[in-house]
Backbone as JSON Lines, residues from 0, in Angstrom:
{"i":0,"aa":"X","n":[18.54,-0.21,-18.57],"ca":[18.19,-1.19,-19.59],"c":[18.53,-0.62,-20.97]}
{"i":1,"aa":"X","n":[19.11,-1.43,-21.83],"ca":[19.49,-0.97,-23.17],"c":[18.25,-0.88,-24.06]}
{"i":2,"aa":"X","n":[18.43,-0.23,-25.21],"ca":[17.34,-0.13,-26.18],"c":[16.89,-1.53,-26.6]}
{"i":3,"aa":"X","n":[17.83,-2.4,-26.89],"ca":[17.47,-3.75,-27.33],"c":[16.8,-4.56,-26.22]}
{"i":4,"aa":"X","n":[17.24,-4.38,-24.99],"ca":[16.59,-5.09,-23.88],"c":[15.13,-4.64,-23.72]}
{"i":5,"aa":"X","n":[14.89,-3.36,-23.89],"ca":[13.52,-2.86,-23.81],"c":[12.68,-3.39,-24.97]}
{"i":6,"aa":"X","n":[13.27,-3.42,-26.16],"ca":[12.56,-3.98,-27.32],"c":[12.21,-5.45,-27.09]}
{"i":7,"aa":"X","n":[13.18,-6.2,-26.57],"ca":[12.96,-7.63,-26.32],"c":[11.85,-7.83,-25.28]}
{"i":8,"aa":"X","n":[11.81,-6.95,-24.29],"ca":[10.77,-7.02,-23.27],"c":[9.39,-6.77,-23.89]}
{"i":9,"aa":"X","n":[9.3,-5.79,-24.79],"ca":[8.03,-5.52,-25.48],"c":[7.6,-6.71,-26.34]}
{"i":10,"aa":"X","n":[8.55,-7.32,-27.02],"ca":[8.26,-8.49,-27.86],"c":[7.7,-9.62,-26.99]}
{"i":11,"aa":"X","n":[8.32,-9.84,-25.83],"ca":[7.84,-10.87,-24.9],"c":[6.44,-10.53,-24.39]}
{"i":12,"aa":"X","n":[6.2,-9.26,-24.07],"ca":[4.88,-8.85,-23.59],"c":[3.82,-9.14,-24.65]}
{"i":13,"aa":"X","n":[4.09,-8.8,-25.9],"ca":[3.11,-9.01,-26.97],"c":[2.9,-10.49,-27.27]}
{"i":14,"aa":"X","n":[3.92,-11.31,-27.01],"ca":[3.79,-12.76,-27.24],"c":[2.77,-13.4,-26.3]}
{"i":15,"aa":"X","n":[2.44,-12.72,-25.21],"ca":[1.47,-13.25,-24.25],"c":[0.04,-13.21,-24.79]}
{"i":16,"aa":"X","n":[-0.19,-12.41,-25.83],"ca":[-1.55,-12.26,-26.37],"c":[-1.74,-13.13,-27.59]}
{"i":17,"aa":"X","n":[-2.92,-13.75,-27.66],"ca":[-3.21,-14.69,-28.74],"c":[-3.75,-14.04,-30.0]}
{"i":18,"aa":"X","n":[-4.4,-12.89,-29.86],"ca":[-5.03,-12.29,-31.03],"c":[-4.75,-10.79,-31.07]}
{"i":19,"aa":"X","n":[-5.02,-10.19,-32.23],"ca":[-4.71,-8.78,-32.39],"c":[-5.66,-7.87,-31.64]}
{"i":20,"aa":"X","n":[-6.85,-8.31,-31.36],"ca":[-7.75,-7.5,-30.55],"c":[-7.14,-7.25,-29.17]}
{"i":21,"aa":"X","n":[-6.59,-8.31,-28.58],"ca":[-5.93,-8.19,-27.27],"c":[-4.68,-7.31,-27.36]}
{"i":22,"aa":"X","n":[-3.94,-7.44,-28.45],"ca":[-2.74,-6.64,-28.63],"c":[-3.1,-5.16,-28.78]}
{"i":23,"aa":"X","n":[-4.18,-4.86,-29.5],"ca":[-4.64,-3.47,-29.62],"c":[-5.03,-2.91,-28.26]}
{"i":24,"aa":"X","n":[-5.7,-3.72,-27.46],"ca":[-6.08,-3.29,-26.11],"c":[-4.84,-2.98,-25.27]}
{"i":25,"aa":"X","n":[-3.8,-3.79,-25.43],"ca":[-2.56,-3.57,-24.71],"c":[-1.9,-2.27,-25.16]}
{"i":26,"aa":"X","n":[-1.9,-2.01,-26.47],"ca":[-1.35,-0.77,-27.0],"c":[-2.1,0.43,-26.42]}
{"i":27,"aa":"X","n":[-3.43,0.34,-26.38],"ca":[-4.26,1.41,-25.82],"c":[-3.92,1.61,-24.34]}
{"i":28,"aa":"X","n":[-3.77,0.52,-23.59],"ca":[-3.4,0.62,-22.17],"c":[-2.05,1.3,-21.99]}
{"i":29,"aa":"X","n":[-1.11,0.98,-22.88],"ca":[0.21,1.62,-22.79],"c":[0.07,3.13,-23.0]}
{"i":30,"aa":"X","n":[-0.79,3.52,-23.93],"ca":[-1.02,4.94,-24.18],"c":[-1.63,5.62,-22.97]}
{"i":31,"aa":"X","n":[-2.52,4.91,-22.28],"ca":[-3.15,5.49,-21.08],"c":[-2.14,5.69,-19.96]}
{"i":32,"aa":"X","n":[-1.07,4.89,-19.95],"ca":[-0.04,4.99,-18.91],"c":[1.01,6.06,-19.23]}
{"i":33,"aa":"X","n":[0.99,6.57,-20.45],"ca":[1.95,7.61,-20.84],"c":[1.65,8.88,-20.06]}
{"i":34,"aa":"X","n":[2.67,9.43,-19.45],"ca":[2.5,10.67,-18.68],"c":[1.98,11.77,-19.6]}
{"i":35,"aa":"X","n":[1.03,12.56,-19.13],"ca":[0.49,13.62,-19.99],"c":[1.57,14.62,-20.38]}
{"i":36,"aa":"X","n":[1.52,15.05,-21.62],"ca":[2.47,16.05,-22.11],"c":[2.02,17.42,-21.62]}
{"i":37,"aa":"X","n":[2.91,18.15,-20.96],"ca":[2.52,19.49,-20.51],"c":[2.01,20.34,-21.69]}
{"i":38,"aa":"X","n":[1.0,21.13,-21.43],"ca":[0.35,21.93,-22.48],"c":[1.34,22.83,-23.22]}
{"i":39,"aa":"X","n":[2.37,23.32,-22.54],"ca":[3.3,24.23,-23.22],"c":[4.08,23.54,-24.34]}
{"i":40,"aa":"X","n":[4.08,22.2,-24.37],"ca":[4.77,21.47,-25.43],"c":[3.83,21.03,-26.55]}
{"i":41,"aa":"X","n":[2.55,21.28,-26.38],"ca":[1.58,20.95,-27.44],"c":[1.5,22.12,-28.42]}
{"i":42,"aa":"X","n":[2.61,22.3,-29.11],"ca":[2.75,23.41,-30.05],"c":[2.87,22.88,-31.48]}
{"i":43,"aa":"X","n":[2.71,23.78,-32.42],"ca":[2.8,23.43,-33.84],"c":[4.16,22.83,-34.17]}
{"i":44,"aa":"X","n":[5.24,23.39,-33.59],"ca":[6.57,22.87,-33.93],"c":[6.84,21.49,-33.35]}
{"i":45,"aa":"X","n":[6.06,21.07,-32.37],"ca":[6.22,19.73,-31.8],"c":[5.31,18.69,-32.44]}
{"i":46,"aa":"X","n":[4.48,19.11,-33.39],"ca":[3.61,18.14,-34.08],"c":[4.45,17.38,-35.1]}
{"i":47,"aa":"X","n":[4.27,16.06,-35.11],"ca":[5.0,15.23,-36.07],"c":[4.26,15.27,-37.4]}
{"i":48,"aa":"X","n":[4.97,15.69,-38.42],"ca":[4.4,15.74,-39.77],"c":[4.33,14.31,-40.32]}
{"i":49,"aa":"X","n":[3.28,14.02,-41.06],"ca":[3.14,12.69,-41.66],"c":[2.22,11.77,-40.89]}
{"i":50,"aa":"X","n":[1.7,12.26,-39.78],"ca":[0.73,11.48,-39.0],"c":[-0.66,12.0,-39.3]}
{"i":51,"aa":"X","n":[-1.59,11.07,-39.47],"ca":[-2.97,11.45,-39.72],"c":[-3.57,12.09,-38.46]}
{"i":52,"aa":"X","n":[-3.24,11.51,-37.31],"ca":[-3.67,12.06,-36.02],"c":[-2.67,13.13,-35.61]}
{"i":53,"aa":"X","n":[-3.04,13.89,-34.62],"ca":[-2.09,14.86,-34.09],"c":[-1.21,14.16,-33.05]}
{"i":54,"aa":"X","n":[0.08,14.25,-33.26],"ca":[1.06,13.66,-32.34],"c":[2.08,14.74,-32.02]}
{"i":55,"aa":"X","n":[2.24,14.98,-30.73],"ca":[3.23,15.95,-30.28],"c":[4.4,15.19,-29.68]}
{"i":56,"aa":"X","n":[5.61,15.63,-30.01],"ca":[6.82,15.01,-29.48],"c":[7.75,16.11,-29.01]}
{"i":57,"aa":"X","n":[8.16,16.01,-27.76],"ca":[9.1,16.96,-27.17],"c":[10.32,16.18,-26.71]}
{"i":58,"aa":"X","n":[11.49,16.7,-27.02],"ca":[12.75,16.07,-26.61],"c":[13.61,17.07,-25.86]}
{"i":59,"aa":"X","n":[14.26,16.58,-24.84],"ca":[15.22,17.38,-24.07],"c":[16.42,16.49,-23.78]}
{"i":60,"aa":"X","n":[17.56,17.13,-23.62],"ca":[18.74,16.38,-23.24],"c":[19.23,16.9,-21.89]}
{"i":61,"aa":"X","n":[19.74,15.99,-21.1],"ca":[20.33,16.4,-19.81],"c":[21.84,16.52,-19.97]}
{"i":62,"aa":"X","n":[22.28,16.57,-21.22],"ca":[23.71,16.65,-21.5],"c":[24.27,15.31,-21.91]}
{"i":63,"aa":"X","n":[23.69,14.25,-21.39],"ca":[24.16,12.91,-21.73],"c":[23.07,12.12,-22.44]}
{"i":64,"aa":"X","n":[21.88,12.09,-21.86],"ca":[20.79,11.3,-22.42],"c":[19.68,12.2,-22.97]}
{"i":65,"aa":"X","n":[18.94,11.65,-23.93],"ca":[17.8,12.36,-24.51],"c":[16.54,11.76,-23.9]}
{"i":66,"aa":"X","n":[15.66,12.62,-23.47],"ca":[14.39,12.17,-22.89],"c":[13.24,12.72,-23.73]}
{"i":67,"aa":"X","n":[12.3,11.82,-24.03],"ca":[11.16,12.18,-24.86],"c":[9.89,12.22,-24.03]}
{"i":68,"aa":"X","n":[9.02,13.14,-24.41],"ca":[7.66,13.19,-23.91],"c":[6.78,13.29,-25.15]}
{"i":69,"aa":"X","n":[5.61,12.67,-25.11],"ca":[4.75,12.68,-26.29],"c":[3.3,12.57,-25.89]}
{"i":70,"aa":"X","n":[2.44,12.87,-26.84],"ca":[1.0,12.73,-26.66],"c":[0.35,12.67,-28.03]}
{"i":71,"aa":"X","n":[-0.87,12.19,-28.07],"ca":[-1.64,12.14,-29.31],"c":[-3.11,12.29,-28.97]}
{"i":72,"aa":"X","n":[-3.87,12.74,-29.96],"ca":[-5.31,12.85,-29.76],"c":[-6.04,11.58,-30.19]}
{"i":73,"aa":"X","n":[-5.29,10.55,-30.61],"ca":[-5.87,9.26,-30.99],"c":[-5.34,8.18,-30.05]}
{"i":74,"aa":"X","n":[-6.23,7.34,-29.52],"ca":[-5.81,6.4,-28.47],"c":[-4.82,5.35,-28.94]}
{"i":75,"aa":"X","n":[-5.0,4.81,-30.13],"ca":[-4.04,3.8,-30.63],"c":[-2.7,4.47,-30.88]}
{"i":76,"aa":"X","n":[-2.72,5.63,-31.5],"ca":[-1.48,6.34,-31.82],"c":[-0.74,6.73,-30.55]}
{"i":77,"aa":"X","n":[-1.48,7.12,-29.52],"ca":[-0.85,7.45,-28.24],"c":[-0.14,6.21,-27.69]}
{"i":78,"aa":"X","n":[-0.73,5.05,-27.85],"ca":[-0.09,3.81,-27.43],"c":[1.16,3.51,-28.24]}
{"i":79,"aa":"X","n":[1.1,3.76,-29.54],"ca":[2.27,3.52,-30.4],"c":[3.42,4.44,-30.02]}
{"i":80,"aa":"X","n":[3.12,5.72,-29.83],"ca":[4.2,6.65,-29.48],"c":[4.72,6.35,-28.07]}
{"i":81,"aa":"X","n":[3.86,5.82,-27.2],"ca":[4.33,5.47,-25.85],"c":[5.36,4.34,-25.91]}
{"i":82,"aa":"X","n":[5.19,3.41,-26.86],"ca":[6.18,2.34,-27.01],"c":[7.52,2.91,-27.46]}
{"i":83,"aa":"X","n":[7.48,3.86,-28.39],"ca":[8.72,4.47,-28.86],"c":[9.41,5.27,-27.75]}
{"i":84,"aa":"X","n":[8.62,5.98,-26.96],"ca":[9.17,6.72,-25.83],"c":[9.83,5.75,-24.85]}
{"i":85,"aa":"X","n":[9.14,4.65,-24.58],"ca":[9.68,3.64,-23.65],"c":[11.01,3.07,-24.15]}
{"i":86,"aa":"X","n":[11.09,2.79,-25.44],"ca":[12.28,2.17,-26.02],"c":[13.45,3.16,-26.12]}
{"i":87,"aa":"X","n":[13.18,4.4,-26.54],"ca":[14.27,5.33,-26.87],"c":[14.62,6.34,-25.79]}
{"i":88,"aa":"X","n":[13.69,6.69,-24.95],"ca":[13.94,7.74,-23.96],"c":[14.98,7.28,-22.93]}
{"i":89,"aa":"X","n":[15.84,8.23,-22.54],"ca":[16.83,7.93,-21.51],"c":[18.12,7.33,-22.03]}
{"i":90,"aa":"X","n":[18.31,7.41,-23.35],"ca":[19.54,6.88,-23.95],"c":[20.31,8.03,-24.59]}
{"i":91,"aa":"X","n":[21.55,7.77,-24.93],"ca":[22.37,8.83,-25.54],"c":[21.85,9.12,-26.95]}
{"i":92,"aa":"X","n":[22.18,10.32,-27.42],"ca":[21.78,10.73,-28.76],"c":[22.32,9.75,-29.81]}
{"i":93,"aa":"X","n":[23.54,9.3,-29.62],"ca":[24.15,8.35,-30.58],"c":[23.4,7.02,-30.58]}
{"i":94,"aa":"X","n":[23.05,6.52,-29.4],"ca":[22.3,5.25,-29.32],"c":[20.94,5.39,-30.01]}
{"i":95,"aa":"X","n":[20.29,6.52,-29.83],"ca":[18.98,6.74,-30.46],"c":[19.12,6.83,-31.97]}
{"i":96,"aa":"X","n":[20.09,7.61,-32.43],"ca":[20.3,7.79,-33.87],"c":[20.63,6.47,-34.56]}
{"i":97,"aa":"X","n":[21.34,5.58,-33.88],"ca":[21.79,4.33,-34.5],"c":[20.91,3.12,-34.17]}
{"i":98,"aa":"X","n":[19.86,3.33,-33.41],"ca":[19.03,2.2,-32.96],"c":[18.36,1.48,-34.13]}
{"i":99,"aa":"X","n":[18.42,0.17,-34.07],"ca":[17.7,-0.69,-35.01],"c":[16.39,-1.07,-34.3]}
{"i":100,"aa":"X","n":[15.31,-0.44,-34.69],"ca":[14.03,-0.67,-34.01],"c":[13.32,-1.87,-34.65]}
{"i":101,"aa":"X","n":[13.71,-3.05,-34.22],"ca":[13.18,-4.29,-34.77],"c":[11.89,-4.75,-34.1]}
{"i":102,"aa":"X","n":[11.55,-4.19,-32.95],"ca":[10.39,-4.69,-32.21],"c":[9.08,-4.51,-32.97]}
{"i":103,"aa":"X","n":[8.97,-3.47,-33.78],"ca":[7.72,-3.21,-34.49],"c":[7.42,-4.33,-35.48]}
{"i":104,"aa":"X","n":[8.46,-4.77,-36.17],"ca":[8.3,-5.87,-37.14],"c":[8.02,-7.18,-36.41]}
{"i":105,"aa":"X","n":[8.74,-7.42,-35.31],"ca":[8.61,-8.69,-34.59],"c":[7.25,-8.87,-33.94]}
{"i":106,"aa":"X","n":[6.64,-7.76,-33.51],"ca":[5.31,-7.92,-32.89],"c":[4.2,-7.81,-33.94]}
{"i":107,"aa":"X","n":[4.59,-7.52,-35.19],"ca":[3.62,-7.54,-36.28],"c":[2.87,-6.25,-36.51]}
{"i":108,"aa":"X","n":[3.41,-5.14,-36.03],"ca":[2.7,-3.87,-36.19],"c":[2.45,-3.52,-37.65]}
{"i":109,"aa":"X","n":[3.45,-3.68,-38.49],"ca":[3.31,-3.26,-39.88],"c":[2.23,-4.06,-40.62]}
{"i":110,"aa":"X","n":[2.05,-5.32,-40.23],"ca":[1.04,-6.15,-40.89],"c":[-0.37,-5.82,-40.39]}
{"i":111,"aa":"X","n":[-0.48,-5.29,-39.19],"ca":[-1.8,-5.11,-38.58],"c":[-2.25,-3.67,-38.46]}
{"i":112,"aa":"X","n":[-1.39,-2.73,-38.81],"ca":[-1.79,-1.32,-38.78],"c":[-2.25,-0.9,-40.17]}
{"i":113,"aa":"X","n":[-3.22,-0.01,-40.21],"ca":[-3.61,0.57,-41.48],"c":[-2.41,1.31,-42.07]}
{"i":114,"aa":"X","n":[-2.39,1.45,-43.38],"ca":[-1.26,2.1,-44.06],"c":[-0.98,3.49,-43.5]}
{"i":115,"aa":"X","n":[-2.04,4.24,-43.23],"ca":[-1.84,5.61,-42.7],"c":[-1.2,5.57,-41.32]}
{"i":116,"aa":"X","n":[-1.59,4.6,-40.49],"ca":[-0.96,4.49,-39.15],"c":[0.48,4.03,-39.27]}
{"i":117,"aa":"X","n":[0.74,3.11,-40.18],"ca":[2.11,2.65,-40.41],"c":[2.99,3.81,-40.85]}
{"i":118,"aa":"X","n":[2.47,4.64,-41.75],"ca":[3.23,5.81,-42.2],"c":[3.46,6.77,-41.04]}
{"i":119,"aa":"X","n":[2.45,6.95,-40.2],"ca":[2.59,7.82,-39.03],"c":[3.62,7.3,-38.06]}
{"i":120,"aa":"X","n":[3.63,5.97,-37.86],"ca":[4.62,5.35,-36.98],"c":[6.03,5.59,-37.53]}
{"i":121,"aa":"X","n":[6.19,5.45,-38.84],"ca":[7.49,5.7,-39.47],"c":[7.9,7.17,-39.27]}
{"i":122,"aa":"X","n":[6.94,8.08,-39.33],"ca":[7.24,9.5,-39.11],"c":[7.68,9.75,-37.67]}
{"i":123,"aa":"X","n":[7.06,9.05,-36.73],"ca":[7.45,9.2,-35.32],"c":[8.89,8.72,-35.12]}
{"i":124,"aa":"X","n":[9.2,7.56,-35.69],"ca":[10.56,7.01,-35.57],"c":[11.56,7.98,-36.2]}
{"i":125,"aa":"X","n":[11.23,8.48,-37.38],"ca":[12.13,9.4,-38.09],"c":[12.39,10.64,-37.24]}
{"i":126,"aa":"X","n":[11.34,11.2,-36.64],"ca":[11.5,12.41,-35.84],"c":[12.37,12.15,-34.6]}
{"i":127,"aa":"X","n":[12.16,11.01,-33.95],"ca":[12.96,10.69,-32.76],"c":[14.43,10.48,-33.13]}
{"i":128,"aa":"X","n":[14.67,9.81,-34.24],"ca":[16.05,9.61,-34.68],"c":[16.68,10.94,-35.12]}
{"i":129,"aa":"X","n":[15.87,11.83,-35.69],"ca":[16.36,13.16,-36.07],"c":[16.8,13.93,-34.82]}
{"i":130,"aa":"X","n":[16.01,13.84,-33.74],"ca":[16.43,14.46,-32.48],"c":[17.74,13.85,-32.02]}
{"i":131,"aa":"X","n":[17.87,12.53,-32.13],"ca":[19.12,11.87,-31.74],"c":[20.31,12.42,-32.53]}
{"i":132,"aa":"X","n":[20.13,12.56,-33.85],"ca":[21.2,13.1,-34.69],"c":[21.52,14.55,-34.33]}
{"i":133,"aa":"X","n":[20.48,15.34,-34.09],"ca":[20.67,16.75,-33.75],"c":[21.44,16.9,-32.43]}
{"i":134,"aa":"X","n":[21.01,16.16,-31.41],"ca":[21.71,16.25,-30.12],"c":[23.11,15.66,-30.21]}
{"i":135,"aa":"X","n":[23.29,14.67,-31.07],"ca":[24.62,14.08,-31.26],"c":[25.57,15.12,-31.85]}
{"i":136,"aa":"X","n":[25.09,15.89,-32.81],"ca":[25.96,16.91,-33.43],"c":[26.26,18.04,-32.44]}
{"i":137,"aa":"X","n":[25.32,18.32,-31.54],"ca":[25.57,19.35,-30.52],"c":[26.65,18.9,-29.53]}
{"i":138,"aa":"X","n":[26.71,17.59,-29.29],"ca":[27.67,17.05,-28.31],"c":[29.05,16.81,-28.9]}
{"i":139,"aa":"X","n":[29.16,16.85,-30.24],"ca":[30.47,16.58,-30.83],"c":[31.34,17.81,-30.9]}
């Protein structure tokens, strides 16, 4: 599935909910489904700067695709990072670096998240795209 197909699927999933309370519950459920990040990756260098909560992000490449693992100590934030992992993981570094992540705006995250969470979400996106750029330069 492409990045855009996954984004479109998330947009459709969120359209099923009538109110933001239900959407928050769905985000929390997504975080609960995120595979636990192995303890060896919960290091200072894997913490995303700019997040109020602690968010760890680990990236590896299999030579072709970049795979992300993440975790957070906050339940909503864990759900947010799980959406980004779902959308971006398993794609090439170039696809990740160039991805237009429109799903966040379409499902209304920016309007319904506190400013600090919105800033943290932007930091998560920036870090994932930075990994994409880094792995892209390694492959060139």
